DSSP file (Angstrom, degrees, kcal/mol; ACC not computed):
  #  RESIDUE AA STRUCTURE BP1 BP2  ACC     N-H-->O    O-->H-N    N-H-->O    O-->H-N    TCO  KAPPA ALPHA  PHI   PSI    X-CA   Y-CA   Z-CA
    1    1 A X     >        0   0    0      0, 0.0     4,-2.0     0, 0.0     5,-0.2   0.000 360.0 360.0 360.0 -48.1   13.2    3.6  -34.5
    2    2 A X  H  >  +     0   0    0      1,-0.2     4,-2.6     2,-0.2     5,-0.2   0.875 360.0  53.8 -67.9 -35.5   10.7    0.9  -33.5
    3    3 A X  H  > S+     0   0    0      2,-0.2     4,-2.5     1,-0.2    -1,-0.2   0.925 108.4  48.0 -65.0 -42.7   12.7    0.1  -30.4
    4    4 A X  H  > S+     0   0    0      2,-0.2     4,-2.4     1,-0.2    -1,-0.2   0.895 112.7  49.2 -66.9 -38.9   12.7    3.7  -29.2
    5    5 A X  H  X S+     0   0    0     -4,-2.0     4,-2.6     2,-0.2    -1,-0.2   0.910 111.2  50.2 -62.8 -41.3    8.9    3.9  -29.9
    6    6 A X  H  X S+     0   0    0     -4,-2.6     4,-2.4     2,-0.2    -2,-0.2   0.909 111.3  47.7 -62.5 -43.3    8.4    0.7  -27.9
    7    7 A X  H  X S+     0   0    0     -4,-2.5     4,-2.6     2,-0.2     5,-0.2   0.899 112.0  50.0 -64.3 -41.2   10.5    2.0  -25.0
    8    8 A X  H  X S+     0   0    0     -4,-2.4     4,-2.1     2,-0.2    -2,-0.2   0.917 112.3  47.1 -64.1 -42.6    8.5    5.3  -25.0
    9    9 A X  H  X S+     0   0    0     -4,-2.6     4,-2.4     1,-0.2    -2,-0.2   0.903 112.8  50.3 -65.8 -40.0    5.2    3.4  -25.0
   10   10 A X  H  X S+     0   0    0     -4,-2.4     4,-2.3     1,-0.2    -2,-0.2   0.918 111.1  47.1 -65.3 -43.8    6.5    1.1  -22.2
   11   11 A X  H  X S+     0   0    0     -4,-2.6     4,-2.2     2,-0.2    -1,-0.2   0.860 112.0  51.3 -67.8 -34.3    7.6    4.1  -20.0
   12   12 A X  H  X S+     0   0    0     -4,-2.1     4,-2.6    -5,-0.2    -2,-0.2   0.923 111.6  46.9 -68.6 -42.0    4.2    5.9  -20.6
   13   13 A X  H  X S+     0   0    0     -4,-2.4     4,-2.5     2,-0.2    -2,-0.2   0.904 111.9  51.3 -63.9 -40.7    2.3    2.7  -19.6
   14   14 A X  H  X S+     0   0    0     -4,-2.3     4,-2.2     2,-0.2    -1,-0.2   0.903 110.8  48.5 -61.6 -42.1    4.5    2.3  -16.6
   15   15 A X  H  X S+     0   0    0     -4,-2.2     4,-2.8     2,-0.2    -2,-0.2   0.925 111.5  49.2 -63.9 -46.4    3.8    6.0  -15.6
   16   16 A X  H  X S+     0   0    0     -4,-2.6     4,-2.6     1,-0.2    -2,-0.2   0.899 110.9  50.4 -61.6 -39.5    0.1    5.6  -16.1
   17   17 A X  H  X S+     0   0    0     -4,-2.5     4,-2.5     2,-0.2    -1,-0.2   0.909 110.9  48.9 -63.2 -42.1    0.1    2.4  -13.9
   18   18 A X  H  X S+     0   0    0     -4,-2.2     4,-2.4     2,-0.2    -2,-0.2   0.925 112.3  48.3 -63.0 -44.4    2.1    4.2  -11.2
   19   19 A X  H  X S+     0   0    0     -4,-2.8     4,-2.4     1,-0.2    -2,-0.2   0.911 111.8  49.4 -64.5 -40.1   -0.4    7.2  -11.3
   20   20 A X  H  X S+     0   0    0     -4,-2.6     4,-2.6     2,-0.2    -2,-0.2   0.922 111.4  49.6 -64.3 -43.0   -3.4    4.8  -11.1
   21   21 A X  H  X S+     0   0    0     -4,-2.5     4,-2.2     1,-0.2    -1,-0.2   0.897 111.2  49.1 -62.2 -40.6   -1.8    2.9   -8.2
   22   22 A X  H  X S+     0   0    0     -4,-2.4     4,-2.3     2,-0.2    -1,-0.2   0.877 111.2  49.2 -65.7 -38.9   -1.2    6.2   -6.4
   23   23 A X  H  X S+     0   0    0     -4,-2.4     4,-2.6     2,-0.2    -2,-0.2   0.905 110.4  50.5 -66.4 -42.0   -4.7    7.3   -7.0
   24   24 A X  H  X S+     0   0    0     -4,-2.6     4,-2.3     2,-0.2    -2,-0.2   0.911 111.1  49.5 -62.1 -40.8   -6.1    4.0   -5.7
   25   25 A X  H  X S+     0   0    0     -4,-2.2     4,-2.3     2,-0.2    -2,-0.2   0.924 112.1  46.9 -64.1 -44.4   -4.0    4.4   -2.6
   26   26 A X  H  X S+     0   0    0     -4,-2.3     4,-2.5     1,-0.2    -2,-0.2   0.886 110.8  53.0 -64.9 -38.2   -5.1    7.9   -2.0
   27   27 A X  H  X S+     0   0    0     -4,-2.6     4,-2.6     2,-0.2    -1,-0.2   0.927 110.1  47.3 -62.2 -44.6   -8.8    6.9   -2.6
   28   28 A X  H  X S+     0   0    0     -4,-2.3     4,-2.3     2,-0.2    -2,-0.2   0.901 112.8  49.1 -64.2 -41.5   -8.4    4.1    0.0
   29   29 A X  H  X S+     0   0    0     -4,-2.3     4,-2.2     2,-0.2    -2,-0.2   0.907 112.1  48.7 -65.2 -41.5   -6.8    6.5    2.5
   30   30 A X  H  X S+     0   0    0     -4,-2.5     4,-2.6     2,-0.2    -2,-0.2   0.923 111.9  48.0 -63.4 -45.2   -9.5    9.1    2.0
   31   31 A X  H  X S+     0   0    0     -4,-2.6     4,-2.8     2,-0.2    -2,-0.2   0.910 112.5  48.9 -63.7 -41.8  -12.3    6.5    2.5
   32   32 A X  H  X S+     0   0    0     -4,-2.3     4,-2.3     2,-0.2    -1,-0.2   0.901 111.6  49.6 -64.3 -40.2  -10.7    5.1    5.6
   33   33 A X  H  X S+     0   0    0     -4,-2.2     4,-2.4     2,-0.2    -2,-0.2   0.928 111.6  48.7 -64.7 -44.5  -10.3    8.6    7.1
   34   34 A X  H  X S+     0   0    0     -4,-2.6     4,-2.5     1,-0.2    -2,-0.2   0.921 112.0  48.8 -62.4 -44.3  -13.9    9.5    6.3
   35   35 A X  H  X S+     0   0    0     -4,-2.8     4,-2.4     1,-0.2    -1,-0.2   0.911 111.0  49.8 -62.8 -40.6  -15.2    6.3    7.9
   36   36 A X  H  X S+     0   0    0     -4,-2.3     4,-2.3     2,-0.2    -1,-0.2   0.906 111.5  49.3 -64.3 -41.9  -13.1    6.9   11.0
   37   37 A X  H  X S+     0   0    0     -4,-2.4     4,-2.5     2,-0.2    -2,-0.2   0.917 111.2  49.0 -63.5 -42.7  -14.4   10.4   11.3
   38   38 A X  H  X S+     0   0    0     -4,-2.5     4,-2.3     1,-0.2    -2,-0.2   0.899 110.9  49.8 -63.4 -40.8  -18.0    9.2   10.9
   39   39 A X  H  X S+     0   0    0     -4,-2.4     4,-2.2     2,-0.2    -1,-0.2   0.911 110.9  50.0 -64.1 -42.2  -17.5    6.6   13.5
   40   40 A X  H  X S+     0   0    0     -4,-2.3     4,-2.5     1,-0.2    -2,-0.2   0.932 111.1  48.9 -61.1 -46.9  -16.0    9.1   15.9
   41   41 A X  H  X S+     0   0    0     -4,-2.5     4,-2.5     1,-0.2    -1,-0.2   0.887 109.5  52.1 -59.7 -40.7  -18.9   11.5   15.4
   42   42 A X  H  X S+     0   0    0     -4,-2.3     4,-2.3     2,-0.2    -1,-0.2   0.905 110.1  48.4 -63.1 -42.5  -21.4    8.7   15.9
   43   43 A X  H  X S+     0   0    0     -4,-2.2     4,-1.9     2,-0.2    -2,-0.2   0.923 113.4  47.3 -64.4 -44.5  -19.8    7.8   19.3
   44   44 A X  H  X S+     0   0    0     -4,-2.5     4,-1.5     1,-0.2    -2,-0.2   0.895 111.2  51.5 -63.3 -39.5  -19.7   11.4   20.4
   45   45 A X  H  X S+     0   0    0     -4,-2.5     4,-1.6     1,-0.2     3,-0.2   0.923 110.0  49.5 -63.5 -44.1  -23.4   11.9   19.3
   46   46 A X  H  X S+     0   0    0     -4,-2.3     4,-0.6     1,-0.2    -1,-0.2   0.863 111.1  49.0 -63.3 -37.3  -24.4    8.8   21.3
   47   47 A X  H  < S+     0   0    0     -4,-1.9     4,-0.3     1,-0.2    -1,-0.2   0.765 118.5  38.2 -77.3 -25.1  -22.6    9.9   24.5
   48   48 A X  H  X S+     0   0    0     -4,-1.5     4,-2.1    -3,-0.2    -1,-0.2   0.606  95.8  82.6 -99.6 -13.4  -24.0   13.5   24.4
   49   49 A X  H  X S+     0   0    0     -4,-1.6     4,-2.3     1,-0.2     5,-0.2   0.938  91.7  45.9 -62.0 -52.0  -27.6   12.6   23.3
   50   50 A X  H  X S+     0   0    0     -4,-0.6     4,-2.2     1,-0.2    -1,-0.2   0.880 113.0  51.5 -62.1 -35.9  -29.1   11.6   26.7
   51   51 A X  H  > S+     0   0    0     -4,-0.3     4,-2.1     2,-0.2    -1,-0.2   0.902 109.8  49.3 -65.4 -41.5  -27.5   14.7   28.3
   52   52 A X  H  X S+     0   0    0     -4,-2.1     4,-1.8     2,-0.2    -2,-0.2   0.916 111.8  48.2 -65.5 -43.1  -29.0   17.0   25.7
   53   53 A X  H  X S+     0   0    0     -4,-2.3     4,-2.2     1,-0.2     6,-0.2   0.904 111.1  51.1 -62.2 -42.4  -32.5   15.5   26.1
   54   54 A X  H  X>S+     0   0    0     -4,-2.2     5,-1.3     1,-0.2     4,-1.1   0.892 110.2  48.4 -64.8 -40.3  -32.3   15.7   29.9
   55   55 A X  H  <5S+     0   0    0     -4,-2.1    -1,-0.2     1,-0.2    -2,-0.2   0.832 111.5  50.7 -73.2 -29.9  -31.4   19.4   29.8
   56   56 A X  H  <5S+     0   0    0     -4,-1.8    -2,-0.2     1,-0.2    -1,-0.2   0.911 113.0  44.9 -67.9 -42.1  -34.1   20.2   27.3
   57   57 A X  H  <5S-     0   0    0     -4,-2.2    -2,-0.2     2,-0.2    -1,-0.2   0.657 106.2-126.9 -78.1 -16.0  -36.8   18.5   29.4
   58   58 A X  T  <5S+     0   0    0     -4,-1.1     2,-0.3     1,-0.3    -3,-0.2   0.663  77.5  91.8  77.6  15.1  -35.6   20.1   32.6
   59   59 A X  S   <S-     0   0    0     -5,-1.3     2,-0.5    -6,-0.2    -1,-0.3  -0.851  87.3 -85.8-133.7 172.3  -35.3   16.7   34.3
   60   60 A X        -     0   0    0     -2,-0.3     2,-0.1    -3,-0.1     3,-0.1  -0.666  47.6-172.4 -82.3 126.7  -32.7   14.1   34.8
   61   61 A X        -     0   0    0     -2,-0.5     2,-0.1     1,-0.2   -10,-0.1  -0.388  40.2 -55.3-105.3-173.1  -32.5   11.6   32.0
   62   62 A X        -     0   0    0     -2,-0.1     2,-0.2     1,-0.1    -1,-0.2  -0.381  59.9-120.7 -63.9 142.6  -30.6    8.4   31.5
   63   63 A X        -     0   0    0      1,-0.1    -1,-0.1    -3,-0.1    -3,-0.0  -0.581  26.2-108.2 -85.6 145.8  -26.8    8.8   32.0
   64   64 A X    >   -     0   0    0     -2,-0.2     3,-1.5   -17,-0.2   -17,-0.1  -0.330  31.1-110.5 -69.4 160.1  -24.4    8.0   29.1
   65   65 A X  T 3  S+     0   0    0      1,-0.3    -1,-0.1    -2,-0.0    -2,-0.1   0.833 115.4  51.8 -62.9 -34.3  -22.3    4.9   29.5
   66   66 A X  T 3  S+     0   0    0      2,-0.0    -1,-0.3   -19,-0.0     2,-0.2   0.114  77.2 138.2 -94.4  24.1  -19.0    6.8   30.0
   67   67 A X    <   -     0   0    0     -3,-1.5     5,-0.1     1,-0.1     2,-0.1  -0.481  63.8-103.4 -71.0 137.5  -20.4    9.1   32.8
   68   68 A X    >   -     0   0    0     -2,-0.2     3,-0.8     1,-0.1     4,-0.4  -0.357  21.0-137.6 -63.3 136.3  -17.8    9.5   35.6
   69   69 A X  G >  S+     0   0    0      1,-0.2     3,-1.3     2,-0.2     4,-0.5   0.781  98.0  67.9 -66.5 -27.2  -18.7    7.5   38.7
   70   70 A X  G >  S+     0   0    0      1,-0.3     3,-0.9     2,-0.2    -1,-0.2   0.837  96.5  55.1 -63.2 -32.5  -17.9   10.3   41.1
   71   71 A X  G <  S+     0   0    0     -3,-0.8    -1,-0.3     1,-0.2    -2,-0.2   0.632  97.6  64.9 -76.4 -12.7  -20.9   12.3   39.8
   72   72 A X  G <  S+     0   0    0     -3,-1.3    -1,-0.2    -4,-0.4    -2,-0.2   0.627  77.6 102.7 -85.3 -14.2  -23.2    9.4   40.6
   73   73 A X  S <  S-     0   0    0     -3,-0.9     2,-0.0    -4,-0.5    -3,-0.0  -0.446  82.2-106.5 -69.4 139.9  -22.7    9.6   44.4
   74   74 A X        -     0   0    0     -2,-0.1     2,-0.2     1,-0.1    -1,-0.1  -0.341  32.8-114.8 -66.4 147.5  -25.5   11.3   46.3
   75   75 A X        -     0   0    0      1,-0.1     2,-0.2     2,-0.0    -1,-0.1  -0.590  31.0-111.3 -81.7 142.6  -24.9   14.8   47.6
   76   76 A X              0   0    0     -2,-0.2    -1,-0.1     1,-0.2     0, 0.0  -0.494 360.0 360.0 -72.2 142.9  -24.9   15.3   51.4
   77   77 A X              0   0    0     -2,-0.2    -1,-0.2     0, 0.0    -2,-0.0   0.423 360.0 360.0  96.2 360.0  -27.8   17.2   52.9
């Protein structure tokens, strides 16, 4: 009787530990995904911000760092 109760308690503790480990893993994956998404949005925001300001003001503003070099050549005429 006591042995079966002990085995049941042990298996329940083992299951709870497994669930807690799984939840911790999912929490870490979720946080890393959220941080990666925020970093990507920050990079996109930085690269489009000068272009947006320039188009609002109607004048040429500073170019983003990743601007294609072919567009920097002067136009003929």
